[in-house]
C-alpha positions as CSV (number, residue, x, y, z in Angstrom):
1,M,32.8,-21.0,-78.7
2,S,31.9,-17.7,-77.0
3,T,28.9,-15.8,-78.2
4,G,29.9,-12.5,-76.6
5,L,26.7,-12.3,-74.7
6,Q,26.7,-11.4,-71.0
7,P,24.5,-13.1,-68.4
8,P,21.5,-11.0,-67.4
9,A,22.1,-8.9,-64.2
10,P,20.0,-9.9,-61.1
11,P,17.0,-7.7,-60.5
12,R,17.8,-4.7,-58.3
13,R,15.7,-4.5,-55.1
14,R,13.9,-1.2,-54.9
15,P,14.5,1.0,-51.7
16,A,10.8,1.1,-51.1
17,F,10.6,-2.7,-51.0
18,I,13.5,-2.9,-48.6
19,A,12.0,-0.3,-46.3
20,A,8.7,-2.1,-46.3
21,T,10.4,-5.4,-45.4
22,V,12.3,-3.9,-42.5
23,L,9.2,-2.1,-41.2
24,L,7.2,-5.4,-41.4
25,A,9.9,-7.2,-39.5
26,L,9.9,-4.5,-36.8
27,L,6.2,-4.6,-36.5
28,V,6.3,-8.4,-36.1
29,A,9.0,-8.2,-33.5
30,A,7.1,-5.5,-31.6
31,L,3.9,-7.6,-31.7
32,V,5.8,-10.7,-30.4
33,G,7.5,-8.6,-27.7
34,E,4.1,-7.1,-26.7
35,V,2.6,-10.6,-26.4
36,L,5.6,-11.9,-24.4
37,A,5.5,-8.9,-22.1
38,R,1.8,-9.4,-21.3
39,V,2.3,-13.1,-20.8
40,R,5.0,-12.4,-18.2
41,G,2.6,-10.1,-16.3
42,F,3.7,-6.7,-17.5
43,K,1.0,-4.1,-18.1
44,P,0.8,-0.7,-19.8
45,F,1.3,2.3,-17.4
46,A,-1.8,3.5,-15.6
47,A,-1.7,6.4,-13.2
48,Q,-5.1,6.8,-11.5
49,P,-4.7,9.2,-8.6
50,A,-7.0,8.3,-5.7
51,D,-10.0,10.5,-5.0
52,I,-8.9,11.7,-1.5
53,R,-11.1,14.3,0.2
54,V,-9.6,16.8,2.6
55,E,-11.8,19.0,4.7
56,P,-11.7,21.9,5.1
57,G,-10.0,23.5,2.2
58,G,-9.4,20.5,0.0
59,K,-5.6,20.8,0.4
60,L,-3.2,19.4,2.9
61,F,0.1,20.7,1.5
62,R,1.6,24.1,0.6
63,V,4.6,25.2,-1.4
64,L,7.5,26.6,0.5
65,P,9.1,29.8,-0.8
66,E,12.6,28.4,-0.7
67,G,11.5,25.2,-2.6
68,G,9.9,22.0,-1.4
69,F,6.6,21.6,0.4
70,A,5.1,21.2,3.9
71,H,1.7,20.7,5.6
72,F,-0.9,23.4,6.1
73,P,-1.5,24.1,9.8
74,G,-4.9,23.2,11.2
75,A,-7.2,20.3,11.9
76,F,-8.4,18.2,8.9
77,K,-10.7,15.3,8.2
78,I,-9.4,13.1,5.4
79,T,-11.7,10.6,3.6
80,L,-10.2,7.9,1.4
81,P,-12.0,6.4,-1.7
82,T,-13.3,3.5,0.4
83,G,-15.1,5.9,2.8
84,Y,-12.5,5.4,5.5
85,E,-11.9,8.5,7.5
86,F,-9.1,9.8,9.8
87,R,-8.3,13.1,11.4
88,V,-4.9,14.9,11.5
89,T,-3.9,18.0,13.5
90,H,-1.0,20.2,12.5
91,G,0.5,22.9,14.6
92,T,1.2,26.4,13.4
93,N,4.5,25.2,11.9
94,G,2.8,22.4,10.0
95,L,4.1,19.6,12.1
96,R,1.6,17.0,13.3
97,T,0.8,17.2,17.0
98,A,2.2,14.5,19.3
99,H,0.1,15.2,22.4
100,P,-3.0,17.0,23.6
101,P,-2.8,20.8,24.1
102,L,-0.6,21.7,27.1
103,A,-1.6,23.9,29.9
104,P,-0.2,27.4,29.7
105,D,1.9,27.0,32.8
106,V,3.8,23.9,31.6
107,K,7.5,24.5,31.6
108,P,9.4,24.0,28.3
109,R,10.9,20.5,27.9
110,P,14.0,19.4,26.0
111,E,12.9,18.4,22.5
112,L,13.0,15.1,20.7
113,W,12.6,15.5,17.0
114,I,11.4,12.5,14.9
115,L,11.9,13.2,11.2
116,G,10.5,11.0,8.4
117,C,7.9,10.5,5.7
118,S,4.2,9.5,5.7
119,L,5.0,6.5,7.9
120,T,6.2,8.9,10.7
121,H,3.5,11.4,10.0
122,G,1.0,8.6,10.4
123,W,-1.0,8.7,7.2
124,S,-4.4,6.9,7.5
125,L,-4.2,7.2,11.3
126,N,-5.8,9.5,13.9
127,D,-3.3,11.6,15.9
128,Q,-3.2,9.4,19.0
129,D,-2.4,6.3,16.9
130,T,0.8,7.6,15.4
131,Y,4.1,6.3,16.9
132,P,5.5,9.8,17.7
133,W,2.4,10.3,19.9
134,R,3.1,7.0,21.7
135,V,6.8,8.0,22.1
136,Q,5.6,11.2,23.7
137,A,3.5,9.3,26.1
138,A,6.4,7.0,27.0
139,L,8.9,9.8,27.5
140,P,6.9,12.7,29.1
141,E,10.1,14.5,30.1
142,F,10.6,15.4,26.4
143,E,8.6,17.5,23.9
144,V,8.3,15.2,20.9
145,A,8.1,16.9,17.5
146,N,6.5,14.8,14.7
147,G,8.5,15.9,11.7
148,G,7.0,13.3,9.3
149,V,5.8,14.6,6.0
150,S,4.3,12.5,3.2
151,G,6.7,12.3,0.2
152,Y,9.8,13.3,2.1
153,G,13.2,11.6,1.6
154,T,16.4,12.0,3.6
155,L,17.3,15.3,1.9
156,H,13.9,16.8,2.7
157,Q,14.2,15.7,6.3
158,R,17.6,17.4,6.6
159,L,16.1,20.6,5.1
160,L,13.3,20.5,7.7
161,F,15.9,19.9,10.4
162,Q,17.7,23.1,9.4
163,E,14.5,25.0,9.4
164,L,13.6,23.7,12.9
165,L,17.0,24.7,14.2
166,K,16.2,28.3,13.2
167,Q,12.7,28.2,14.7
168,R,13.3,26.2,17.9
169,G,17.0,26.0,18.6
170,K,18.9,22.8,19.3
171,P,16.9,19.7,20.2
172,A,17.9,17.2,22.9
173,M,18.2,14.5,20.2
174,V,17.2,13.7,16.6
175,V,15.7,10.5,15.2
176,V,15.8,10.1,11.5
177,A,13.3,7.4,10.3
178,Y,14.8,5.8,7.2
179,G,13.5,3.5,4.5
180,L,15.3,2.3,1.3
181,F,12.6,4.1,-0.8
182,H,13.8,7.4,0.6
183,D,16.9,7.1,-1.6
184,F,14.9,7.7,-4.8
185,R,13.1,10.7,-3.3
186,S,16.4,12.3,-2.3
187,T,17.8,12.1,-5.8
188,N,14.4,12.7,-7.6
189,V,15.1,10.0,-10.2
190,R,12.3,8.9,-12.6
191,I,11.4,5.9,-10.5
192,W,10.2,8.4,-7.8
193,Q,8.8,11.1,-10.3
194,K,6.6,8.4,-11.8
195,G,4.8,7.8,-8.5
196,F,4.8,11.3,-7.2
197,A,3.9,13.5,-10.1
198,P,0.4,12.1,-10.8
199,Y,-0.6,12.8,-7.2
200,N,1.0,16.3,-7.0
201,R,-1.6,19.1,-6.7
202,L,1.0,21.9,-6.4
203,P,1.6,23.2,-9.9
204,D,4.3,25.6,-8.7
205,L,6.3,23.1,-6.7
206,I,10.1,23.0,-7.2
207,Y,11.3,19.6,-5.8
208,P,14.7,19.7,-4.1
209,F,17.1,16.9,-4.8
210,A,20.8,16.0,-4.2
211,R,23.2,14.1,-6.4
212,H,26.9,13.4,-6.7
213,N,28.8,15.7,-9.1
214,D,31.7,14.8,-11.3
215,V,34.2,14.9,-8.5
216,G,32.1,12.9,-6.1
217,E,30.8,15.7,-4.0
218,L,27.1,16.3,-3.1
219,S,25.4,19.0,-5.2
220,Y,21.9,20.3,-4.6
221,D,19.3,21.4,-7.1
222,G,15.6,21.7,-7.7
223,A,13.3,20.9,-10.6
224,P,9.5,21.1,-11.3
225,A,7.7,18.1,-9.9
226,T,6.8,16.6,-13.2
227,Y,7.2,13.2,-15.0
228,A,7.8,12.8,-18.7
229,E,6.0,9.7,-20.0
230,W,7.3,7.7,-22.9
231,P,5.1,7.7,-26.0
232,L,2.7,4.7,-26.0
233,Q,3.6,3.5,-22.5
234,R,0.0,3.8,-21.5
235,Q,-1.0,1.6,-24.4
236,S,1.9,-0.9,-24.7
237,A,3.2,-3.2,-22.0
238,L,6.4,-3.6,-24.0
239,V,7.1,0.1,-24.1
240,H,6.3,0.4,-20.4
241,W,8.7,-2.4,-19.6
242,M,11.4,-0.7,-21.7
243,E,10.7,2.6,-19.8
244,Q,11.1,0.7,-16.5
245,Q,14.4,-0.7,-17.5
246,A,15.6,2.8,-18.5
247,N,14.5,4.1,-15.1
248,I,16.5,1.4,-13.4
249,A,19.6,2.2,-15.4
250,E,19.2,5.9,-14.5
251,E,19.0,5.1,-10.8
252,R,22.2,2.9,-11.1
253,R,24.0,5.8,-12.7
254,V,22.9,8.3,-10.0
255,R,23.6,5.8,-7.2
256,S,20.8,7.1,-4.9
257,H,21.8,4.8,-2.0
258,E,25.3,6.4,-1.9
259,V,23.8,9.8,-1.9
260,S,21.7,8.9,1.1
261,R,24.8,7.6,2.9
262,A,26.6,10.9,2.2
263,L,23.6,12.9,3.5
264,L,23.4,10.9,6.7
265,K,27.1,11.1,7.3
266,N,27.2,14.9,6.8
267,W,24.1,15.3,9.0
268,A,25.5,13.1,11.8
269,G,28.7,15.1,11.6
270,V,26.8,18.4,12.1
271,C,24.9,16.9,15.1
272,L,28.1,15.6,16.6
273,K,29.7,19.0,16.4
274,E,26.7,20.6,18.0
275,G,26.4,17.9,20.7
276,I,23.1,16.6,19.5
277,P,22.6,12.8,19.7
278,F,21.7,11.5,16.2
279,I,19.9,8.2,15.7
280,V,18.9,6.5,12.4
281,A,15.8,4.3,12.9
282,G,15.0,1.8,10.1
283,I,11.3,2.0,9.6
284,S,11.0,-0.3,6.6
285,S,12.1,-3.9,6.4
286,D,14.7,-3.1,3.7
287,A,16.6,-0.7,5.8
288,G,19.0,-3.3,7.2
289,P,22.0,-2.5,4.9
290,M,21.9,1.2,5.7
291,L,21.6,0.5,9.4
292,E,24.7,-1.7,9.3
293,W,26.6,0.9,7.4
294,C,25.6,3.5,10.0
295,R,26.9,1.3,12.8
296,V,30.2,0.8,11.0
297,A,30.4,4.6,10.5
298,G,29.9,5.3,14.2
299,I,26.2,6.4,13.8
300,K,23.7,5.1,16.3
301,A,21.1,2.9,14.4
302,V,18.1,0.8,15.4
303,D,15.7,-1.3,13.4
304,I,12.1,-0.5,14.5
305,S,10.4,-2.0,11.4
306,V,7.5,-4.4,11.3
307,P,6.7,-6.7,8.3
308,L,3.9,-4.9,6.4
309,T,3.0,-8.2,4.6
310,V,1.6,-9.5,7.8
311,P,-2.2,-9.0,8.0
312,G,-3.1,-6.3,10.5
313,N,0.1,-4.3,10.2
314,T,-1.4,-2.1,7.5
315,N,-4.8,-0.4,7.1
316,A,-5.7,-2.6,4.2
317,P,-8.0,-2.6,2.3
318,H,-8.4,1.1,2.8
319,D,-4.7,2.0,2.6
320,G,-1.3,0.3,2.6
321,H,0.3,2.4,5.3
322,P,1.1,1.0,8.7
323,S,-1.7,0.5,11.1
324,A,-2.1,1.6,14.7
325,K,-0.8,-1.8,15.7
326,A,2.3,-1.4,13.7
327,N,2.9,2.1,15.1
328,R,2.6,0.8,18.6
329,V,5.5,-1.6,17.8
330,Y,7.5,1.3,16.2
331,A,7.1,3.3,19.4
332,E,8.0,0.4,21.8
333,Q,11.1,-0.5,19.9
334,L,12.3,3.1,19.5
335,V,11.7,3.9,23.2
336,A,13.5,0.8,24.3
337,F,16.5,1.7,22.2
338,L,16.6,5.3,23.4
339,K,16.4,4.2,27.1
340,S,19.1,1.6,26.7
341,E,21.5,3.4,24.3
342,V,21.0,7.1,24.4
343,L,19.2,8.4,27.5
344,P,21.2,8.6,30.8
345,R,20.4,5.7,33.1
346,P,18.5,6.5,36.3
């Protein structure tokens, strides 16, 4: 027999209780993720610019009016945090010297331009230990221009090439020193911003970059040389790992390597039209795929790299850049290629 009574309704969960439960679950998940990230060797972000001393003046770089940066002219002594010292000499145009001063009566020589980054400039080496200096000694019939600038990518080398054309006229040949890491510099993706911005001492710097537009053509732009950190990435290994994954995803969207290919192809085309031999020299061990692509595209290419993991090939523990020994190999391999593949045979 029915009593007409309804069963009691289940108690309704309060919104505050649900929110607290979800928040607690997220906190637990974040804590577990943080522990796993640290166990796997990930660390919070830490950018501690090295205390590098430059004398005189305290600065080695200047902002260019048209965007970008270059070396100050002059002679400098640079002291690294370990106390290691080296000296660099830049000419009036900011390019590092590749030979002792010439006598006033020396006749002009055809020019060989070697463009690159800090590996070509010869960071942590004295002038006479850089590979452009050694190339000059091996090819005295040329005037070698060391167009290496720390922080440059392929785009910035191309911009320097255009400026040198205005200043000096056509060279006898151009060597572009390429490393895979130049790709990120040319497109100015976050992977590069992250390493460059903490060391930048030029607050007014506008950093030039190139990317493919919606129709697949190269477009050029510039942006302040800054890097926007994620909240908590200096405190949390998990957040830092997530930021790294986002940076990798951005680089894949931008396709930096394809941008470098387009830059080199266009540059080689300009040189071909002007009758300037154009050579791509792989200066890092990861340059192989680009060198092979260059050969298929009809661009002369040579691998001059040395394994920087081998003791003695860098200036460790003072600095990770190539040593005088490595630069000697760069020069030997480049000169051998130029003599066999580019220069007229005697």
